[in-house]
N, C-alpha and C positions, 0 to 999 in steps of 0.2 A: 227245311224249310217251311219251318212255323215265322221265321223271320220272310223274308220271302214272299207268303201271301199277305202278313201282314203292312212291310210299305207297298204291297202293294189297293192293297184295301186303303190303307190313308190314304194312299195321293188320290183315289179315284174320292173318298168325301174331300180330303181340301182342296179337290182339282175346282169344285162347284164353290162357287157364295150362297148358295139353297141349300145343296146341300148340308154343307156345314154347318148354316143356322141351324138346319131339325136335327141336326145332329147335338149342336153344340141346346138343342131348346132338350132335347133327350135325354145325356146326356146330364145336363145339370142342372134343368130347371123341371126333369118331369119326375124326379126327386124329395123336391123343395114341395113339388107338390101335393104329392103325397104323407112325409113330417107332416106339414100345415091342413091337410084334411084331420088325420088324424090325431089330433086332439080337440077341433072342433068334433068332431062325430062323438069321444069320452066327454066333452060336456056339454053335448045334446043329452047323451044316456045320461048319467049325473043329473041332470034341470026334470029329468019329465019321471026323472028315480025309478030306470030303469033297469030293474036286476042284469042285466047282463054287460056292466060298466065291469064291474067287479072282473071277468072273464075278457074281456077284451083289454084291460090293465094289466093281469095275469099273468095271460099267455104273449104277449108278446116281450114281454119283460124280460120270463123264462125262458126264448127263445133268444131272447139281444145275451142273454148274459151267459145261457150256454154257450151259444155259439161262440160265443166272443174270446171262452176262454177253451174252446178246442184253437182258434184260428193262433192262439198266445202259445199252445202246447206243441201242435204242430207247426206252425212256423216256415208256409212254405214259404219258398219266392216267388215274385211278380212276376211276369212275359220281362217286360224290360230289366231284370236282375238277371233272368234266366239269359236270353236273346239279345243284351244290348241294343237296345229297338227307341223309341224316344216314344214314349203314347201320343196323340194323337192332340189333347192336357197333359205337360208333363205334372212329372208326381214325384216325389223322392219317398214316401214307405220303403221300409226294407221289410218286406218276408211281410206274415201275415199276411199269404195274399189267400189260403184256403178254409171256409169258403167267402163267398163273398157275403159281407154283412153288407149293407149297402142293400144287392140283388133279394138275400135273407128278408131284411125287414120294410122290406116295402112286402115282399109274399104273405107276411104273417102280418100285414097289417091287412094286403085283401083280405087278407082269412075274417081275420075281427071281422073287417065290411062285406063281407059274408052272410060271418053271422048276424048279422044288423038288417043288413038287406040287402036278395040275392042284386037285383039290377046292379045299384053302386059297387059291390065289393069283383061285378064279374066286370065292371069298367076301372076301375085297380085293384085284377089280377094280369087285363092287357099291360099298365100301367107298369106292374113289378115286372115279366115279361120282356118290356119295351127292355124298365134297367136293365135290364139281366144282360140281353146283346151286346144294352150300347156299354156299357162299361166290359167286352171282350171284346169289340170292333177299336173300344179305343187304347187295346192296348197295355191296360191294367190289369182284366185277371187271367183267368186261361176258361176256357167252355167249365172245365170240371169243377171248377172255381161256383160262377156263378150256380151251375146244376145242383149241386149239391144245397147250396143256397136255399132255392127255389123246390128241392125237396126238403129238406129239414124243415125248413118252415112251413112246407104244406103241411107235413105228417106230423108238427106239430100244431097245427093249427086242427088238423079232422082228429085228430088225439082228445083235447079239448073243447074245443067249439061244437061238438056236435054227441 
């Protein structure tokens, strides 16, 4: 069932150059936007001597380290390993699917932005959810992987930023 649904979705995405371009932007470039904006926010906090800087560094670092350790220990297979599919953008990473680190990182950075600026945080939260969806549609993560990543990142954000 999964393989058939993925292949149908992949065919739909890749059949139209505009859909493929939009998907490519979400999958490849939105993570770059998040990971470029984050140091800019940290630089702003540093130069304005904002006391929130320490939390905005420590919380994502803690989340990333603990999530990476869990991924390594759990070592769940990826959809393309389990179902012998080719992702929209081929990848050859083995295991370490659960939880999704791209998704969790984008979500915890959105949490940091929410802590500093509610409007910017809302924008980055939407971006994090788009990144999450793109990982599933792209065939590199299961829904549970991205859901766990988002939930863990938002839990860390809620506990430490609130």
